[in-house]
py3Dmol code that shows the C-alpha trace and the ligand (Angstrom):
import py3Dmol

protein = """\
ATOM      1  CA  GLN A   1    -137.851  39.629  39.942  1.00  0.00           C
ATOM      2  CA  THR A   2    -139.532  36.669  38.280  1.00  0.00           C
ATOM      3  CA  LEU A   3    -141.602  36.183  41.458  1.00  0.00           C
ATOM      4  CA  ASN A   4    -142.735  39.836  41.371  1.00  0.00           C
ATOM      5  CA  ALA A   5    -143.611  39.524  37.643  1.00  0.00           C
ATOM      6  CA  ILE A   6    -145.788  36.501  38.433  1.00  0.00           C
ATOM      7  CA  LEU A   7    -147.546  38.240  41.286  1.00  0.00           C
ATOM      8  CA  VAL A   8    -148.281  41.265  39.205  1.00  0.00           C
ATOM      9  CA  GLU A   9    -149.695  39.038  36.474  1.00  0.00           C
ATOM     10  CA  MET A  10    -151.836  37.183  39.000  1.00  0.00           C
ATOM     11  CA  ASP A  11    -153.144  40.342  40.628  1.00  0.00           C
ATOM     12  CA  GLY A  12    -153.811  41.695  37.147  1.00  0.00           C
ATOM     13  CA  PHE A  13    -156.341  39.005  36.260  1.00  0.00           C
ATOM     14  CA  ASP A  14    -159.898  40.269  35.932  1.00  0.00           C
ATOM     15  CA  THR A  15    -161.909  38.410  38.566  1.00  0.00           C
ATOM     16  CA  ASP A  16    -164.417  37.432  35.847  1.00  0.00           C
ATOM     17  CA  ALA A  17    -161.708  35.818  33.661  1.00  0.00           C
ATOM     18  CA  SER A  18    -161.762  32.037  33.841  1.00  0.00           C
ATOM     19  CA  VAL A  19    -158.164  31.468  34.434  1.00  0.00           C
ATOM     20  CA  ILE A  20    -156.962  28.873  36.922  1.00  0.00           C
ATOM     21  CA  LEU A  21    -153.270  28.874  37.703  1.00  0.00           C
ATOM     22  CA  ILE A  22    -151.831  25.700  39.233  1.00  0.00           C
ATOM     23  CA  ALA A  23    -148.246  25.166  40.399  1.00  0.00           C
ATOM     24  CA  ALA A  24    -146.461  22.311  42.161  1.00  0.00           C
ATOM     25  CA  THR A  25    -143.596  22.188  44.626  1.00  0.00           C
ATOM     26  CA  ASN A  26    -141.831  19.790  46.880  1.00  0.00           C
ATOM     27  CA  ARG A  27    -140.804  22.561  49.269  1.00  0.00           C
ATOM     28  CA  PRO A  28    -143.999  24.430  50.364  1.00  0.00           C
ATOM     29  CA  ASP A  29    -142.147  25.225  53.590  1.00  0.00           C
ATOM     30  CA  ILE A  30    -139.812  27.705  51.865  1.00  0.00           C
ATOM     31  CA  LEU A  31    -142.319  29.477  49.633  1.00  0.00           C
ATOM     32  CA  ASP A  32    -142.507  33.271  49.792  1.00  0.00           C
ATOM     33  CA  PRO A  33    -145.668  33.950  51.798  1.00  0.00           C
ATOM     34  CA  ALA A  34    -146.566  36.603  49.206  1.00  0.00           C
ATOM     35  CA  LEU A  35    -147.337  33.772  46.827  1.00  0.00           C
ATOM     36  CA  LEU A  36    -149.949  32.327  49.185  1.00  0.00           C
ATOM     37  CA  ARG A  37    -152.086  35.388  49.788  1.00  0.00           C
ATOM     38  CA  PRO A  38    -155.763  35.347  48.925  1.00  0.00           C
ATOM     39  CA  GLY A  39    -156.294  35.868  45.230  1.00  0.00           C
ATOM     40  CA  ARG A  40    -152.894  34.322  44.441  1.00  0.00           C
ATOM     41  CA  PHE A  41    -152.080  30.695  45.152  1.00  0.00           C
ATOM     42  CA  ASP A  42    -154.705  30.617  47.895  1.00  0.00           C
ATOM     43  CA  ARG A  43    -155.568  26.927  47.965  1.00  0.00           C
ATOM     44  CA  GLN A  44    -153.069  24.181  48.793  1.00  0.00           C
ATOM     45  CA  VAL A  45    -153.581  20.604  47.946  1.00  0.00           C
ATOM     46  CA  VAL A  46    -151.213  18.077  49.528  1.00  0.00           C
ATOM     47  CA  VAL A  47    -150.480  15.206  47.125  1.00  0.00           C
ATOM     48  CA  ASP A  48    -149.286  12.353  49.299  1.00  0.00           C
ATOM     49  CA  ALA A  49    -147.668   9.095  48.169  1.00  0.00           C
ATOM     50  CA  PRO A  50    -150.412   6.979  46.577  1.00  0.00           C
ATOM     51  CA  ASP A  51    -152.213   4.392  48.756  1.00  0.00           C
ATOM     52  CA  VAL A  52    -152.655   0.805  47.633  1.00  0.00           C
ATOM     53  CA  LYS A  53    -155.651   1.614  45.373  1.00  0.00           C
ATOM     54  CA  GLY A  54    -153.805   4.529  43.905  1.00  0.00           C
ATOM     55  CA  ARG A  55    -150.790   2.384  43.225  1.00  0.00           C
ATOM     56  CA  GLU A  56    -152.778  -0.256  41.387  1.00  0.00           C
ATOM     57  CA  ALA A  57    -154.400   2.428  39.217  1.00  0.00           C
ATOM     58  CA  ILE A  58    -151.002   3.955  38.468  1.00  0.00           C
ATOM     59  CA  LEU A  59    -149.489   0.570  37.584  1.00  0.00           C
ATOM     60  CA  LYS A  60    -152.476  -0.008  35.216  1.00  0.00           C
ATOM     61  CA  VAL A  61    -151.762   3.229  33.471  1.00  0.00           C
ATOM     62  CA  HIS A  62    -148.123   2.263  32.843  1.00  0.00           C
ATOM     63  CA  ALA A  63    -149.043  -1.282  31.876  1.00  0.00           C
ATOM     64  CA  ARG A  64    -151.331  -0.026  29.064  1.00  0.00           C
ATOM     65  CA  GLU A  65    -148.779  -0.165  26.235  1.00  0.00           C
ATOM     66  CA  LYS A  66    -147.086  -3.348  27.502  1.00  0.00           C
ATOM     67  CA  LYS A  67    -147.718  -6.961  26.940  1.00  0.00           C
ATOM     68  CA  LEU A  68    -148.385  -8.640  30.265  1.00  0.00           C
ATOM     69  CA  SER A  69    -148.566 -12.374  30.774  1.00  0.00           C
ATOM     70  CA  PRO A  70    -151.861 -13.604  32.283  1.00  0.00           C
ATOM     71  CA  ASP A  71    -150.069 -14.459  35.569  1.00  0.00           C
ATOM     72  CA  VAL A  72    -149.485 -10.738  36.347  1.00  0.00           C
ATOM     73  CA  GLU A  73    -151.440  -9.481  39.292  1.00  0.00           C
ATOM     74  CA  LEU A  74    -151.078  -5.737  39.600  1.00  0.00           C
ATOM     75  CA  ALA A  75    -153.139  -5.790  42.781  1.00  0.00           C
ATOM     76  CA  THR A  76    -150.484  -7.974  44.493  1.00  0.00           C
ATOM     77  CA  LEU A  77    -147.737  -5.704  43.232  1.00  0.00           C
ATOM     78  CA  ALA A  78    -149.559  -2.668  44.504  1.00  0.00           C
ATOM     79  CA  LYS A  79    -149.705  -4.221  47.999  1.00  0.00           C
ATOM     80  CA  SER A  80    -146.015  -4.826  48.109  1.00  0.00           C
ATOM     81  CA  THR A  81    -145.010  -1.292  47.066  1.00  0.00           C
ATOM     82  CA  PRO A  82    -145.970   0.948  49.991  1.00  0.00           C
ATOM     83  CA  PHE A  83    -144.312   4.398  49.855  1.00  0.00           C
ATOM     84  CA  PHE A  84    -143.605   4.085  46.101  1.00  0.00           C
ATOM     85  CA  SER A  85    -144.250   7.275  44.245  1.00  0.00           C
ATOM     86  CA  GLY A  86    -145.901   7.484  40.848  1.00  0.00           C
ATOM     87  CA  ALA A  87    -142.506   7.848  39.227  1.00  0.00           C
ATOM     88  CA  ASP A  88    -141.167   4.749  41.171  1.00  0.00           C
ATOM     89  CA  LEU A  89    -144.103   2.713  39.840  1.00  0.00           C
ATOM     90  CA  GLU A  90    -143.517   3.869  36.265  1.00  0.00           C
ATOM     91  CA  ASN A  91    -139.874   2.954  36.728  1.00  0.00           C
ATOM     92  CA  LEU A  92    -140.909  -0.454  38.021  1.00  0.00           C
ATOM     93  CA  MET A  93    -143.034  -1.189  34.980  1.00  0.00           C
ATOM     94  CA  ASN A  94    -140.250  -0.061  32.621  1.00  0.00           C
ATOM     95  CA  GLU A  95    -137.626  -2.163  34.400  1.00  0.00           C
ATOM     96  CA  GLY A  96    -139.990  -5.146  34.204  1.00  0.00           C
ATOM     97  CA  ALA A  97    -140.335  -4.702  30.470  1.00  0.00           C
ATOM     98  CA  LEU A  98    -136.590  -4.417  30.172  1.00  0.00           C
ATOM     99  CA  LEU A  99    -135.990  -7.644  32.089  1.00  0.00           C
ATOM    100  CA  ALA A 100    -138.528  -9.478  29.982  1.00  0.00           C
ATOM    101  CA  ALA A 101    -136.832  -8.206  26.795  1.00  0.00           C
ATOM    102  CA  LEU A 102    -133.377  -9.192  28.122  1.00  0.00           C
ATOM    103  CA  ASN A 103    -134.647 -12.707  28.726  1.00  0.00           C
ATOM    104  CA  GLY A 104    -136.105 -12.839  25.224  1.00  0.00           C
ATOM    105  CA  GLN A 105    -139.644 -13.225  26.480  1.00  0.00           C
ATOM    106  CA  ASP A 106    -142.614 -11.992  24.504  1.00  0.00           C
ATOM    107  CA  ALA A 107    -144.527 -10.890  27.569  1.00  0.00           C
ATOM    108  CA  ILE A 108    -143.802  -9.554  31.019  1.00  0.00           C
ATOM    109  CA  TYR A 109    -144.223 -12.023  33.859  1.00  0.00           C
ATOM    110  CA  GLN A 110    -145.007 -11.417  37.488  1.00  0.00           C
ATOM    111  CA  LYS A 111    -141.508 -12.531  38.368  1.00  0.00           C
ATOM    112  CA  ASP A 112    -140.052  -9.784  36.131  1.00  0.00           C
ATOM    113  CA  LEU A 113    -142.132  -7.187  37.920  1.00  0.00           C
ATOM    114  CA  GLU A 114    -141.136  -8.517  41.309  1.00  0.00           C
ATOM    115  CA  GLU A 115    -137.510  -8.432  40.361  1.00  0.00           C
ATOM    116  CA  ALA A 116    -138.029  -4.868  38.998  1.00  0.00           C
ATOM    117  CA  ARG A 117    -139.679  -3.858  42.271  1.00  0.00           C
ATOM    118  CA  GLU A 118    -136.728  -5.017  44.227  1.00  0.00           C
ATOM    119  CA  LYS A 119    -134.384  -3.298  41.881  1.00  0.00           C
ATOM    120  CA  VAL A 120    -136.189   0.020  42.286  1.00  0.00           C
ATOM    121  CA  GLN A 121    -136.444  -0.471  46.025  1.00  0.00           C
ATOM    122  CA  TRP A 122    -133.070  -1.917  46.989  1.00  0.00           C
ATOM    123  CA  GLY A 123    -130.796  -1.391  43.958  1.00  0.00           C
ATOM    124  CA  ARG A 124    -129.641  -4.017  41.472  1.00  0.00           C
ATOM    125  CA  GLU A 125    -128.631  -7.487  42.642  1.00  0.00           C
ATOM    126  CA  LYS A 126    -124.890  -7.706  42.894  1.00  0.00           C
ATOM    127  CA  ARG A 127    -124.242 -11.380  42.312  1.00  0.00           C
ATOM    128  CA  SER A 128    -120.774 -10.465  41.224  1.00  0.00           C
ATOM    129  CA  ARG A 129    -119.986  -8.929  44.644  1.00  0.00           C
ATOM    130  CA  VAL A 130    -118.137 -11.624  46.387  1.00  0.00           C
ATOM    131  CA  LEU A 131    -118.886 -11.942  50.051  1.00  0.00           C
ATOM    132  CA  HIS A 132    -116.334 -13.534  52.329  1.00  0.00           C
ATOM    133  CA  GLU A 133    -117.608 -16.821  53.673  1.00  0.00           C
ATOM    134  CA  ASP A 134    -117.748 -15.387  57.231  1.00  0.00           C
ATOM    135  CA  GLU A 135    -119.617 -12.246  55.973  1.00  0.00           C
ATOM    136  CA  LYS A 136    -122.082 -14.515  54.400  1.00  0.00           C
ATOM    137  CA  LYS A 137    -122.550 -16.443  57.546  1.00  0.00           C
ATOM    138  CA  VAL A 138    -123.071 -13.285  59.581  1.00  0.00           C
ATOM    139  CA  SER A 139    -125.534 -12.014  57.014  1.00  0.00           C
ATOM    140  CA  ALA A 140    -127.435 -15.333  57.010  1.00  0.00           C
ATOM    141  CA  TYR A 141    -127.803 -15.375  60.770  1.00  0.00           C
ATOM    142  CA  HIS A 142    -128.718 -11.695  60.924  1.00  0.00           C
ATOM    143  CA  GLU A 143    -131.463 -11.986  58.336  1.00  0.00           C
ATOM    144  CA  THR A 144    -132.721 -15.294  59.732  1.00  0.00           C
ATOM    145  CA  GLY A 145    -132.995 -13.530  63.122  1.00  0.00           C
ATOM    146  CA  HIS A 146    -135.386 -10.905  61.561  1.00  0.00           C
ATOM    147  CA  ALA A 147    -137.314 -13.546  59.689  1.00  0.00           C
ATOM    148  CA  LEU A 148    -137.694 -16.044  62.483  1.00  0.00           C
ATOM    149  CA  VAL A 149    -138.723 -13.528  65.102  1.00  0.00           C
ATOM    150  CA  SER A 150    -141.252 -12.065  62.696  1.00  0.00           C
ATOM    151  CA  LYS A 151    -142.940 -15.439  62.750  1.00  0.00           C
ATOM    152  CA  PHE A 152    -143.388 -15.227  66.488  1.00  0.00           C
ATOM    153  CA  THR A 153    -144.589 -11.676  66.635  1.00  0.00           C
ATOM    154  CA  PRO A 154    -147.997 -12.013  65.155  1.00  0.00           C
ATOM    155  CA  ARG A 155    -148.681  -8.314  64.694  1.00  0.00           C
ATOM    156  CA  SER A 156    -145.559  -7.559  62.689  1.00  0.00           C
ATOM    157  CA  HIS A 157    -145.769  -7.408  58.895  1.00  0.00           C
ATOM    158  CA  PRO A 158    -146.057 -10.717  57.106  1.00  0.00           C
ATOM    159  CA  LEU A 159    -142.784 -12.018  55.763  1.00  0.00           C
ATOM    160  CA  HIS A 160    -142.162 -11.746  52.092  1.00  0.00           C
ATOM    161  CA  LYS A 161    -138.733 -13.171  51.681  1.00  0.00           C
ATOM    162  CA  VAL A 162    -135.204 -13.213  53.102  1.00  0.00           C
ATOM    163  CA  THR A 163    -132.044 -13.064  50.998  1.00  0.00           C
ATOM    164  CA  ILE A 164    -128.300 -12.841  51.415  1.00  0.00           C
ATOM    165  CA  ILE A 165    -127.692 -11.647  47.851  1.00  0.00           C
ATOM    166  CA  PRO A 166    -126.244  -8.201  48.219  1.00  0.00           C
ATOM    167  CA  ARG A 167    -128.186  -5.327  46.751  1.00  0.00           C
ATOM    168  CA  GLY A 168    -127.154  -1.735  46.741  1.00  0.00           C
ATOM    169  CA  MET A 169    -125.337  -1.130  50.014  1.00  0.00           C
ATOM    170  CA  ALA A 170    -126.953  -3.924  51.882  1.00  0.00           C
ATOM    171  CA  LEU A 171    -125.408  -7.364  52.347  1.00  0.00           C
ATOM    172  CA  GLY A 172    -128.777  -9.006  52.770  1.00  0.00           C
ATOM    173  CA  ALA A 173    -132.388  -8.187  53.364  1.00  0.00           C
ATOM    174  CA  THR A 174    -135.514  -9.441  54.976  1.00  0.00           C
ATOM    175  CA  GLN A 175    -138.554  -8.067  53.267  1.00  0.00           C
ATOM    176  CA  PHE A 176    -142.051  -7.708  54.582  1.00  0.00           C
ATOM    177  CA  ILE A 177    -145.299  -7.014  52.812  1.00  0.00           C
ATOM    178  CA  PRO A 178    -147.533  -4.646  54.744  1.00  0.00           C
ATOM    179  CA  GLU A 179    -151.021  -6.008  54.028  1.00  0.00           C
ATOM    180  CA  LYS A 180    -152.448  -2.610  53.889  1.00  0.00           C
ATOM    181  CA  ASP A 181    -151.421   0.917  54.540  1.00  0.00           C
ATOM    182  CA  HIS A 182    -151.816   1.390  58.229  1.00  0.00           C
ATOM    183  CA  ASN A 183    -152.855   4.797  59.384  1.00  0.00           C
ATOM    184  CA  LEU A 184    -153.181   3.752  62.985  1.00  0.00           C
ATOM    185  CA  MET A 185    -150.492   1.759  64.718  1.00  0.00           C
ATOM    186  CA  SER A 186    -151.371  -0.045  67.938  1.00  0.00           C
ATOM    187  CA  LYS A 187    -148.883  -0.223  70.790  1.00  0.00           C
ATOM    188  CA  ARG A 188    -148.559  -3.991  70.528  1.00  0.00           C
ATOM    189  CA  ARG A 189    -147.980  -3.776  66.804  1.00  0.00           C
ATOM    190  CA  ILE A 190    -145.200  -1.206  67.237  1.00  0.00           C
ATOM    191  CA  LEU A 191    -143.585  -3.339  69.938  1.00  0.00           C
ATOM    192  CA  ASP A 192    -143.677  -6.344  67.595  1.00  0.00           C
ATOM    193  CA  GLU A 193    -142.049  -4.251  64.820  1.00  0.00           C
ATOM    194  CA  ILE A 194    -139.323  -3.074  67.154  1.00  0.00           C
ATOM    195  CA  THR A 195    -138.629  -6.620  68.274  1.00  0.00           C
ATOM    196  CA  VAL A 196    -138.325  -7.779  64.648  1.00  0.00           C
ATOM    197  CA  LEU A 197    -135.969  -4.870  63.847  1.00  0.00           C
ATOM    198  CA  LEU A 198    -133.723  -5.820  66.734  1.00  0.00           C
ATOM    199  CA  ALA A 199    -133.760  -9.505  66.003  1.00  0.00           C
ATOM    200  CA  GLY A 200    -130.939  -9.200  63.437  1.00  0.00           C
ATOM    201  CA  ARG A 201    -128.396  -8.049  66.023  1.00  0.00           C
ATOM    202  CA  ALA A 202    -129.858 -10.370  68.581  1.00  0.00           C
ATOM    203  CA  ALA A 203    -129.145 -13.342  66.285  1.00  0.00           C
ATOM    204  CA  GLU A 204    -125.530 -12.156  65.788  1.00  0.00           C
ATOM    205  CA  GLU A 205    -125.043 -11.739  69.484  1.00  0.00           C
ATOM    206  CA  VAL A 206    -126.543 -15.116  70.434  1.00  0.00           C
ATOM    207  CA  PHE A 207    -125.085 -17.321  67.670  1.00  0.00           C
ATOM    208  CA  LEU A 208    -121.847 -15.760  66.489  1.00  0.00           C
ATOM    209  CA  ASP A 209    -118.917 -14.914  68.701  1.00  0.00           C
ATOM    210  CA  ASP A 210    -118.826 -11.328  67.568  1.00  0.00           C
ATOM    211  CA  ILE A 211    -121.197  -8.531  66.484  1.00  0.00           C
ATOM    212  CA  THR A 212    -121.076  -6.412  63.357  1.00  0.00           C
ATOM    213  CA  SER A 213    -121.910  -2.900  62.139  1.00  0.00           C
ATOM    214  CA  GLY A 214    -124.661  -4.341  59.887  1.00  0.00           C
ATOM    215  CA  ALA A 215    -127.556  -3.369  62.134  1.00  0.00           C
ATOM    216  CA  GLN A 216    -127.202   0.380  61.896  1.00  0.00           C
ATOM    217  CA  ASN A 217    -130.385   0.952  59.941  1.00  0.00           C
ATOM    218  CA  ASP A 218    -132.280  -1.474  62.208  1.00  0.00           C
ATOM    219  CA  PHE A 219    -131.317   0.583  65.256  1.00  0.00           C
ATOM    220  CA  GLU A 220    -132.153   3.876  63.636  1.00  0.00           C
ATOM    221  CA  ARG A 221    -135.650   2.668  62.860  1.00  0.00           C
ATOM    222  CA  SER A 222    -136.362   0.971  66.127  1.00  0.00           C
ATOM    223  CA  THR A 223    -135.062   3.915  68.224  1.00  0.00           C
ATOM    224  CA  GLU A 224    -137.232   6.286  66.143  1.00  0.00           C
ATOM    225  CA  PHE A 225    -140.276   4.030  66.848  1.00  0.00           C
ATOM    226  CA  ALA A 226    -139.500   3.991  70.618  1.00  0.00           C
ATOM    227  CA  ARG A 227    -139.014   7.741  70.745  1.00  0.00           C
ATOM    228  CA  MET A 228    -142.274   8.390  68.950  1.00  0.00           C
ATOM    229  CA  MET A 229    -144.120   6.026  71.346  1.00  0.00           C
ATOM    230  CA  VAL A 230    -142.863   8.019  74.312  1.00  0.00           C
ATOM    231  CA  CYS A 231    -142.858  11.585  72.989  1.00  0.00           C
ATOM    232  CA  LYS A 232    -145.688  11.706  70.451  1.00  0.00           C
ATOM    233  CA  TRP A 233    -148.084   8.744  70.848  1.00  0.00           C
ATOM    234  CA  GLY A 234    -148.520   8.826  74.648  1.00  0.00           C
ATOM    235  CA  MET A 235    -147.644   5.136  74.898  1.00  0.00           C
ATOM    236  CA  SER A 236    -145.371   5.238  77.938  1.00  0.00           C
ATOM    237  CA  GLU A 237    -147.006   4.327  81.213  1.00  0.00           C
ATOM    238  CA  ARG A 238    -144.357   6.125  83.197  1.00  0.00           C
ATOM    239  CA  LEU A 239    -144.691   9.426  81.398  1.00  0.00           C
ATOM    240  CA  GLY A 240    -148.379   9.233  80.523  1.00  0.00           C
ATOM    241  CA  PRO A 241    -150.391  10.567  77.654  1.00  0.00           C
ATOM    242  CA  ILE A 242    -148.383  13.706  77.166  1.00  0.00           C
ATOM    243  CA  ALA A 243    -146.795  15.102  73.956  1.00  0.00           C
ATOM    244  CA  PHE A 244    -143.162  16.096  74.379  1.00  0.00           C
ATOM    245  CA  GLY A 245    -141.399  18.520  72.065  1.00  0.00           C
ATOM    246  CA  LYS A 246    -143.027  21.436  70.303  1.00  0.00           C
ATOM    247  CA  LYS A 247    -145.683  20.570  67.775  1.00  0.00           C
ATOM    248  CA  GLU A 248    -144.228  20.123  64.327  1.00  0.00           C
ATOM    249  CA  GLU A 249    -145.534  21.629  61.128  1.00  0.00           C
ATOM    250  CA  PRO A 250    -146.883  19.072  58.640  1.00  0.00           C
ATOM    251  CA  VAL A 251    -143.910  17.189  57.432  1.00  0.00           C
ATOM    252  CA  PHE A 252    -143.015  18.084  53.922  1.00  0.00           C
ATOM    253  CA  LEU A 253    -140.166  16.777  51.779  1.00  0.00           C
ATOM    254  CA  GLY A 254    -136.832  18.179  52.608  1.00  0.00           C
ATOM    255  CA  ARG A 255    -137.748  19.771  55.841  1.00  0.00           C
ATOM    256  CA  ASP A 256    -135.419  19.030  58.682  1.00  0.00           C
ATOM    257  CA  LEU A 257    -137.353  18.086  61.727  1.00  0.00           C
ATOM    258  CA  THR A 258    -136.193  20.456  64.346  1.00  0.00           C
ATOM    259  CA  GLN A 259    -137.746  20.080  67.725  1.00  0.00           C
ATOM    260  CA  THR A 260    -137.944  22.687  70.395  1.00  0.00           C
ATOM    261  CA  ARG A 261    -137.654  21.264  73.767  1.00  0.00           C
ATOM    262  CA  ASP A 262    -140.537  22.197  76.080  1.00  0.00           C
ATOM    263  CA  TYR A 263    -139.760  19.964  79.009  1.00  0.00           C
ATOM    264  CA  SER A 264    -137.392  19.889  81.915  1.00  0.00           C
ATOM    265  CA  GLU A 265    -134.021  18.204  82.197  1.00  0.00           C
ATOM    266  CA  LYS A 266    -135.566  15.706  84.558  1.00  0.00           C
ATOM    267  CA  THR A 267    -138.194  14.789  81.932  1.00  0.00           C
ATOM    268  CA  ALA A 268    -135.507  14.571  79.281  1.00  0.00           C
ATOM    269  CA  ILE A 269    -133.727  11.910  81.395  1.00  0.00           C
ATOM    270  CA  GLU A 270    -137.069  10.082  82.008  1.00  0.00           C
ATOM    271  CA  ILE A 271    -137.710  10.056  78.273  1.00  0.00           C
ATOM    272  CA  ASP A 272    -134.232   8.594  77.528  1.00  0.00           C
ATOM    273  CA  THR A 273    -134.715   5.983  80.244  1.00  0.00           C
ATOM    274  CA  GLU A 274    -138.096   5.011  78.894  1.00  0.00           C
ATOM    275  CA  VAL A 275    -136.798   4.729  75.313  1.00  0.00           C
ATOM    276  CA  GLN A 276    -133.851   2.571  76.572  1.00  0.00           C
ATOM    277  CA  ASP A 277    -136.355   0.429  78.477  1.00  0.00           C
ATOM    278  CA  ILE A 278    -138.571  -0.170  75.451  1.00  0.00           C
ATOM    279  CA  ILE A 279    -135.560  -1.065  73.299  1.00  0.00           C
ATOM    280  CA  GLY A 280    -134.046  -3.194  76.028  1.00  0.00           C
ATOM    281  CA  ALA A 281    -137.225  -5.179  76.571  1.00  0.00           C
ATOM    282  CA  ALA A 282    -137.750  -5.738  72.799  1.00  0.00           C
ATOM    283  CA  PHE A 283    -134.178  -6.818  72.384  1.00  0.00           C
ATOM    284  CA  GLY A 284    -134.492  -9.237  75.282  1.00  0.00           C
ATOM    285  CA  ARG A 285    -137.687 -10.634  73.746  1.00  0.00           C
ATOM    286  CA  ALA A 286    -136.057 -11.114  70.352  1.00  0.00           C
ATOM    287  CA  LYS A 287    -133.025 -12.839  72.043  1.00  0.00           C
ATOM    288  CA  SER A 288    -135.140 -15.174  74.135  1.00  0.00           C
ATOM    289  CA  LEU A 289    -137.337 -16.108  71.111  1.00  0.00           C
ATOM    290  CA  LEU A 290    -134.231 -16.975  69.169  1.00  0.00           C
ATOM    291  CA  GLN A 291    -132.757 -18.999  72.076  1.00  0.00           C
ATOM    292  CA  LYS A 292    -135.968 -20.840  72.487  1.00  0.00           C
ATOM    293  CA  HIS A 293    -135.997 -21.831  68.820  1.00  0.00           C
ATOM    294  CA  ILE A 294    -132.262 -22.176  68.423  1.00  0.00           C
ATOM    295  CA  GLU A 295    -132.546 -25.415  66.355  1.00  0.00           C
ATOM    296  CA  ILE A 296    -134.838 -23.740  63.819  1.00  0.00           C
ATOM    297  CA  LEU A 297    -132.549 -20.760  63.600  1.00  0.00           C
ATOM    298  CA  HIS A 298    -129.567 -22.931  62.745  1.00  0.00           C
ATOM    299  CA  LYS A 299    -131.600 -24.931  60.202  1.00  0.00           C
ATOM    300  CA  MET A 300    -133.002 -21.801  58.554  1.00  0.00           C
ATOM    301  CA  ALA A 301    -129.606 -20.001  58.468  1.00  0.00           C
ATOM    302  CA  GLU A 302    -127.941 -23.043  56.918  1.00  0.00           C
ATOM    303  CA  THR A 303    -130.690 -23.349  54.313  1.00  0.00           C
ATOM    304  CA  LEU A 304    -130.313 -19.662  53.583  1.00  0.00           C
ATOM    305  CA  LEU A 305    -126.569 -20.011  53.154  1.00  0.00           C
ATOM    306  CA  GLU A 306    -127.130 -22.755  50.674  1.00  0.00           C
ATOM    307  CA  LYS A 307    -130.005 -21.288  48.672  1.00  0.00           C
ATOM    308  CA  GLU A 308    -129.276 -17.574  49.264  1.00  0.00           C
ATOM    309  CA  THR A 309    -132.930 -16.627  49.079  1.00  0.00           C
ATOM    310  CA  LEU A 310    -135.931 -18.034  50.904  1.00  0.00           C
ATOM    311  CA  ASP A 311    -139.508 -16.914  50.354  1.00  0.00           C
ATOM    312  CA  GLY A 312    -142.330 -17.007  52.735  1.00  0.00           C
ATOM    313  CA  GLU A 313    -143.378 -20.530  51.757  1.00  0.00           C
ATOM    314  CA  ASP A 314    -139.892 -21.917  52.111  1.00  0.00           C
ATOM    315  CA  ILE A 315    -139.756 -20.523  55.650  1.00  0.00           C
ATOM    316  CA  ASP A 316    -143.192 -21.908  56.543  1.00  0.00           C
ATOM    317  CA  GLY A 317    -141.984 -25.262  55.155  1.00  0.00           C
ATOM    318  CA  ILE A 318    -139.047 -25.255  57.583  1.00  0.00           C
ATOM    319  CA  LEU A 319    -141.282 -24.278  60.491  1.00  0.00           C
ATOM    320  CA  LYS A 320    -143.650 -27.117  59.706  1.00  0.00           C
ATOM    321  CA  GLN A 321    -140.829 -29.648  60.140  1.00  0.00           C
ATOM    322  CA  TYR A 322    -140.667 -28.486  63.730  1.00  0.00           C
ATOM    323  CA  ASP A 323    -144.316 -28.612  64.419  1.00  0.00           C
ATOM    324  CA  ILE A 324    -144.424 -25.024  65.407  1.00  0.00           C
ATOM    325  CA  GLU A 325    -147.719 -23.418  65.879  1.00  0.00           C
ATOM    326  CA  ILE A 326    -147.743 -19.878  64.689  1.00  0.00           C
ATOM    327  CA  GLU A 327    -150.178 -17.702  66.473  1.00  0.00           C
ATOM    328  CA  PRO A 328    -152.282 -15.987  63.776  1.00  0.00           C
ATOM    329  CA  GLU A 329    -152.524 -12.312  63.767  1.00  0.00           C
ATOM    330  CA  PRO A 330    -155.438 -11.190  65.910  1.00  0.00           C
ATOM    331  CA  ALA A 331    -158.347  -9.726  64.093  1.00  0.00           C
ATOM    332  CA  ARG A 332    -158.318  -5.964  64.112  1.00  0.00           C
ATOM    333  CA  ALA A 333    -161.441  -4.092  65.002  1.00  0.00           C
TER     334      ALA A 333
END
"""
ligand_1 = """\
1
ZN
Zn -131.104 -6.066 59.944
"""
view = py3Dmol.view(width=600, height=400)
view.addModel(protein, "pdb")
view.setStyle({"model": 0}, {"cartoon": {"style": "trace"}})
view.addModel(ligand_1, "xyz")
view.setStyle({"model": 1}, {"stick": {}})
view.zoomTo()
view.show()
């Protein structure tokens, strides 16, 4: 009834009247089509998550009323917050102010904002959550696996830091800073990312005598990448540049991705095989990189166990001791 009342109102507007009606929704997929007819809400504007410039501008807005120390670089913060919404960024600035106040500071420092970012992204640090010694060790090797392999896969995202301090549900984390929002992903870049994702389990398998359930999210993400490569991005040599599965509507929040199969049982088997091959090759690559640099892995994991958090510089420092040459990321066209 409310909907009908709105429509009657909208249709009732004199076309000469200067009235613009704007509405917002997170679920455009379930709107009554009557709302979208010409003369009603006939124009749709998709507001995506802000890009790096947008994020910096949003941070500036929420920094206005706050006292920032001169060391604060909002541009750096913007770079390290891909996929943050405007509300997340506002939350980040408020959390940063709260941390500064709790520490009795008269200004907000960059470290407060970084801590706030992690809190918003991963949940609060749970220093009180006691990890068993062997859990800690597994976590240290797992995270070191991600970190170390990322150093030998030049197209993966640059390493930000690695930690075994539990946050939210995770026992540890290896965090990367995407240098910019990528709209295009190259095949080599995706393969590098898959390799880094699988390196946590690879490290467990190679260096501990057991494996754990801690790699669930890594597998979900790497498998999704591999499936997209084969089914959507035409990156499988065996199957060729073909899109498999019915074309999806633009992805909106809350929509379950349902795919209609438009290929044969034989192709389905080939797709599965190809996905398994991509994952298998990346896992093998991660494992052999770790075996090749076994000494560094032990050193890094031990240092991580001792210090609990290592940033990019700490890790480069360890690598330097071993005289390792890291291949720089190739320039992108
Ligand atoms: Zn992992």
